[in-house]
LOBA-92322 format. One line per 2 residues: number of its first residue (from 0); for each residue z, x, y of N, C-alpha, C. Coordinates in nm, 3 decimals. Layout:
% residues N
NUM = Z,X,Y,Z,X,Y,Z,X,Y  ...
% end
This chain:
% residues 27
0 = -17.250,-11.762,3.183,-17.310,-11.629,3.191,-17.234,-11.547,3.295  -17.150,-11.458,3.247,-17.068,-11.377,3.337,-17.128,-11.238,3.353
2 = -17.130,-11.190,3.477,-17.183,-11.057,3.505,-17.068,-10.968,3.550  -17.052,-10.851,3.490,-16.946,-10.758,3.529,-16.957,-10.721,3.677
4 = -16.842,-10.700,3.742,-16.843,-10.666,3.884,-16.917,-10.535,3.908  -16.903,-10.441,3.816,-16.968,-10.310,3.831,-17.119,-10.322,3.838
6 = -17.177,-10.401,3.746,-17.323,-10.414,3.743,-17.372,-10.489,3.866  -17.288,-10.584,3.913,-17.325,-10.659,4.033,-17.325,-10.565,4.154
8 = -17.229,-10.472,4.156,-17.220,-10.377,4.266,-17.340,-10.283,4.265  -17.378,-10.238,4.146,-17.494,-10.149,4.131,-17.621,-10.221,4.175
10 = -17.633,-10.348,4.138,-17.751,-10.425,4.175,-17.759,-10.441,4.327  -17.645,-10.468,4.390,-17.642,-10.483,4.535,-17.678,-10.351,4.603
12 = -17.625,-10.240,4.549,-17.652,-10.109,4.607,-17.801,-10.075,4.596  -17.859,-10.102,4.479,-18.001,-10.074,4.458,-18.086,-10.159,4.553
14 = -18.046,-10.285,4.572,-18.120,-10.374,4.661,-18.118,-10.322,4.804  -18.000,-10.276,4.848,-17.986,-10.223,4.984,-18.072,-10.098,5.002
16 = -18.074,-10.012,4.901,-18.153,-9.888,4.910,-18.302,-9.920,4.918  -18.350,-10.011,4.834,-18.492,-10.048,4.834,-18.529,-10.116,4.964
18 = -18.441,-10.207,5.012,-18.468,-10.280,5.136,-18.474,-10.183,5.254  -18.378,-10.090,5.258,-18.373,-9.993,5.368,-18.496,-9.904,5.370
20 = -18.539,-9.858,5.252,-18.653,-9.768,5.246,-18.782,-9.841,5.280  -18.788,-9.972,5.252,-18.909,-10.047,5.282,-18.914,-10.087,5.429
22 = -18.797,-10.105,5.490,-18.793,-10.143,5.631,-18.817,-10.022,5.721  -18.765,-9.906,5.682,-18.781,-9.783,5.760,-18.727,-9.799,5.901
24 = -18.626,-9.884,5.919,-18.572,-9.906,6.053,-18.429,-9.857,6.063  -18.392,-9.764,5.976,-18.255,-9.713,5.979,-18.234,-9.619,6.097
26 = -18.117,-9.626,6.161,-18.085,-9.537,6.274,-18.061,-9.395,6.225
% end
């Protein structure tokens, strides 16, 4: 099961955005 690098990058970006907004600890 191979996942394209692009979709993996989008998934990582979405995860970072959701994590950051839920933590609310951004400088």
